[in-house]
KOLVO-636610 format. One record per residue (C-alpha): residue in one letter; x, y, z. Coordinates in Angstrom, 1 decimal. Layout:
// residues N
A:X:Y:Z
...
//
This chain:
// residues 272
M:-63.5:113.4:186.4
R:-66.5:111.3:185.3
Y:-67.7:110.1:188.7
Y:-67.5:113.1:190.9
F:-67.1:116.2:188.6
R:-69.4:114.9:185.9
R:-67.0:115.8:183.0
S:-67.6:114.5:179.5
W:-65.2:112.3:177.7
W:-63.5:115.0:175.7
Q:-63.2:117.2:178.8
A:-61.6:114.3:180.7
V:-59.1:113.8:177.7
L:-58.2:117.5:177.7
L:-57.7:117.6:181.5
T:-55.6:114.4:181.5
F:-53.5:115.7:178.7
G:-53.1:119.1:180.4
L:-52.0:117.5:183.7
S:-49.5:115.3:181.9
L:-48.2:118.3:180.0
F:-47.8:120.2:183.2
F:-45.6:117.5:184.7
E:-43.5:117.3:181.5
L:-43.0:121.1:181.4
T:-42.1:121.2:185.1
Q:-39.4:118.6:184.4
L:-38.2:120.4:181.3
S:-37.9:123.8:182.9
G:-35.9:122.6:185.9
L:-38.8:123.3:188.3
Y:-39.5:126.6:186.5
L:-35.9:127.8:186.5
I:-35.2:126.9:190.1
Y:-32.5:124.6:188.7
P:-30.2:125.7:185.9
R:-31.1:122.8:183.6
P:-33.8:120.2:183.2
Y:-33.4:117.2:185.6
R:-35.7:114.9:183.4
L:-36.3:114.6:179.7
F:-39.4:115.9:178.0
D:-41.0:112.8:176.4
V:-43.9:112.9:174.0
D:-44.5:109.2:174.7
D:-45.4:110.1:178.3
L:-48.0:112.5:177.1
L:-49.6:109.8:174.9
I:-49.5:107.1:177.6
N:-50.8:109.3:180.4
T:-53.6:110.6:178.2
T:-54.5:107.0:177.1
G:-54.6:106.1:180.8
G:-57.1:108.9:181.4
V:-59.3:107.6:178.5
L:-59.2:104.0:179.9
G:-60.1:105.3:183.4
F:-63.0:107.2:182.0
G:-64.3:104.1:180.3
L:-63.9:101.9:183.4
T:-65.7:104.3:185.7
P:-69.2:102.8:185.3
L:-67.8:99.4:186.4
I:-66.5:100.7:189.7
A:-68.9:103.5:190.4
V:-71.4:101.1:192.0
A:-69.0:100.5:194.8
F:-68.9:104.1:195.8
P:-71.5:106.3:197.5
N:-73.7:108.7:195.6
R:-72.1:112.1:195.0
A:-75.0:114.0:196.4
R:-74.8:112.0:199.6
M:-71.1:112.8:199.9
D:-71.7:116.5:199.3
A:-74.4:116.5:202.0
Q:-72.0:114.9:204.5
S:-69.3:117.4:203.6
F:-71.7:120.3:204.3
A:-72.8:118.8:207.6
Q:-69.1:118.4:208.7
A:-68.5:122.0:207.7
D:-71.1:123.2:210.1
R:-69.1:121.8:213.0
V:-66.3:123.9:214.4
G:-63.7:121.3:215.2
P:-60.7:121.8:217.5
L:-58.3:122.0:214.6
R:-60.3:124.7:212.9
R:-60.5:126.6:216.2
F:-56.8:126.2:216.8
A:-55.9:127.5:213.4
A:-58.0:130.6:213.9
W:-56.3:131.1:217.3
L:-52.9:130.8:215.7
V:-53.7:133.4:213.1
D:-55.1:135.8:215.7
F:-52.9:135.4:218.7
V:-49.6:134.1:217.4
I:-49.3:135.8:214.0
I:-51.4:139.0:214.0
R:-51.0:139.8:217.7
G:-47.3:139.1:217.5
L:-46.9:141.3:214.5
V:-48.9:144.2:216.1
A:-46.8:143.9:219.3
F:-43.6:144.0:217.4
L:-44.6:147.1:215.4
L:-45.8:148.9:218.5
S:-42.6:148.1:220.3
A:-40.5:149.1:217.3
V:-42.3:152.5:217.0
L:-42.0:153.2:220.7
R:-38.3:152.4:220.6
W:-37.8:154.7:217.6
L:-39.6:157.5:219.5
G:-37.2:156.9:222.5
H:-39.6:155.1:224.9
A:-37.6:151.9:225.3
G:-39.0:151.2:228.8
L:-42.6:151.5:227.6
A:-41.8:149.4:224.5
A:-40.7:146.5:226.7
S:-43.7:146.6:229.0
W:-46.5:144.1:229.3
L:-49.0:146.8:228.5
V:-47.6:147.3:224.9
T:-46.5:143.8:224.0
Y:-49.6:142.0:225.3
L:-52.5:144.0:226.8
V:-53.0:146.6:224.0
P:-52.9:144.1:221.1
V:-55.2:141.7:222.9
L:-57.7:144.4:223.7
C:-57.7:145.7:220.1
L:-57.7:142.3:218.3
M:-59.5:140.0:220.7
Y:-62.2:142.3:222.0
L:-62.7:145.5:220.0
T:-62.4:143.7:216.6
P:-65.0:140.9:217.3
L:-67.2:143.5:218.9
W:-67.1:145.5:215.7
L:-67.2:142.5:213.4
H:-70.2:140.8:215.2
G:-68.2:138.1:216.9
Q:-65.4:137.6:214.4
T:-61.7:138.2:214.8
L:-59.5:138.3:211.8
G:-58.5:134.7:212.2
K:-62.1:133.6:212.7
K:-63.2:135.5:209.7
L:-60.6:133.7:207.6
L:-61.8:130.3:208.9
R:-65.4:131.4:208.7
I:-66.2:131.1:212.4
R:-68.3:133.4:214.6
I:-68.7:133.8:218.4
V:-72.3:134.0:219.4
G:-74.4:133.6:222.5
V:-75.7:130.2:223.5
N:-78.2:128.7:221.0
G:-77.2:131.2:218.4
T:-78.4:134.3:220.3
S:-76.8:137.7:219.7
L:-73.4:138.3:221.4
S:-73.5:141.0:224.0
W:-70.5:143.1:224.9
W:-70.2:141.8:228.4
R:-70.4:138.2:227.4
L:-67.6:138.8:224.9
G:-65.6:140.7:227.5
L:-66.0:137.9:230.0
R:-65.0:135.2:227.5
Q:-62.0:137.0:226.2
G:-61.0:138.2:229.7
V:-61.0:134.7:231.2
L:-59.0:133.3:228.2
Y:-56.5:136.1:227.5
L:-56.2:137.9:230.9
I:-56.3:134.9:233.2
T:-55.8:131.5:231.5
L:-52.9:132.3:229.1
P:-51.0:134.4:231.7
L:-51.5:131.6:234.2
L:-49.9:129.1:231.8
R:-47.0:131.5:231.2
V:-46.4:132.2:234.9
W:-46.6:128.5:235.7
T:-44.1:127.7:233.0
H:-41.7:130.4:234.3
E:-42.0:129.1:237.9
L:-41.6:125.5:236.9
T:-38.5:126.3:234.9
G:-37.0:128.3:237.8
V:-37.6:125.6:240.3
L:-36.1:122.9:238.1
A:-33.1:124.9:236.9
N:-32.2:126.8:240.1
V:-31.7:125.0:243.4
G:-31.8:128.3:245.3
A:-35.4:128.9:243.9
R:-36.7:125.8:245.6
T:-38.0:127.6:248.7
Q:-41.3:126.8:250.4
L:-42.9:129.9:249.1
N:-41.9:129.1:245.5
L:-43.1:125.5:245.8
L:-46.4:126.7:247.3
A:-46.9:129.1:244.5
L:-46.0:126.4:241.9
G:-48.5:124.1:243.6
L:-51.3:126.6:243.5
L:-50.5:127.5:239.9
S:-50.5:123.8:239.0
V:-54.0:123.4:240.2
G:-55.2:125.9:237.7
V:-53.1:124.4:234.9
L:-54.5:120.9:235.7
F:-58.0:122.3:235.5
V:-57.3:123.8:232.1
V:-55.7:120.6:230.7
W:-58.5:118.4:232.2
N:-61.2:120.6:230.7
L:-59.6:120.6:227.3
C:-59.1:116.8:227.2
W:-62.5:116.1:228.6
Q:-64.2:118.3:225.9
L:-62.1:116.6:223.2
L:-63.1:113.2:224.4
R:-66.8:114.1:224.5
R:-66.4:115.9:221.1
R:-67.8:119.1:222.5
E:-66.4:122.5:221.4
R:-67.4:124.7:224.4
L:-64.5:125.1:226.8
F:-64.8:126.4:230.4
Y:-64.4:130.1:229.5
E:-67.2:129.8:226.9
A:-69.5:128.0:229.3
W:-68.9:130.6:232.0
A:-69.6:133.5:229.5
G:-72.6:131.8:227.9
T:-71.0:131.8:224.4
E:-70.2:129.3:221.7
Q:-68.6:129.3:218.3
V:-70.5:128.5:215.1
A:-69.5:128.0:211.5
L:-70.8:130.4:208.9
K:-73.0:128.8:206.3
P:-71.4:128.1:202.9
R:-72.3:130.5:200.2
T:-73.6:127.7:198.0
A:-76.8:125.9:198.6
V:-76.6:122.6:200.5
P:-77.3:119.7:198.2
T:-80.2:117.5:199.1
P:-79.2:113.9:199.4
V:-81.1:111.5:197.2
A:-81.8:108.0:198.3
L:-80.9:105.7:195.3
T:-81.5:102.1:194.8
P:-78.5:99.9:193.7
D:-79.9:99.9:190.1
A:-80.3:103.7:190.2
R:-76.8:104.1:191.7
Q:-75.3:102.0:188.9
S:-77.2:104.0:186.3
D:-76.2:107.2:188.1
G:-72.5:106.3:187.9
S:-72.6:105.4:184.3
K:-74.0:108.7:183.0
//
């Protein structure tokens, strides 16, 4: 509270007391009525001891603050990391778009068509895959200037190389290579591999040849992904071919300017 959030002593006392009270009430209520009775006792002594610990921590902060970096410098590093669209952030956006939203849209389309009596159409690849991908992965970012719903949630945008505006054909090439070639390739390869391993009768020369050709494409995808992760680059092959990249939207707050402090200044800064 004192070092990073710059709270005063009475604010630190109130916040420490409130946190301790929250724990005690959680125990007293049986996890807010999840359990029929309290599983621990409400103890006023715990409130006093925990609050006293907060007061002692507040008083000891100047003695240990000199061993930690300046808060402005940490904020500047955090903002710099936020500008980078890492693989985990990209993967989370893809999960929201492709797995959750596309899956939900495909399920609703299929359910509506079955309710209308079009069971054959409801089970087709056109409804369960192509239409949701076209609407969510192409038309939506085309309308939202490079953002899908998942990328909007994670504050990511698809742009041209070096931040140029995203054209319709570059977006179409990027999404087409990813969603109409790469992901179906992985699905067909998995199906062929499962069939060859599980069914002896499927181990014909034609099936093995098809599996070998598909494996070349899969190996290229895996190699490109691993290579880019090792080099800490975020542009995969389909983005390089389409001339696109993903950038992080700037935070709404201003980026703090790091201040170079001397050890004496840092000690003074931590004791305020």
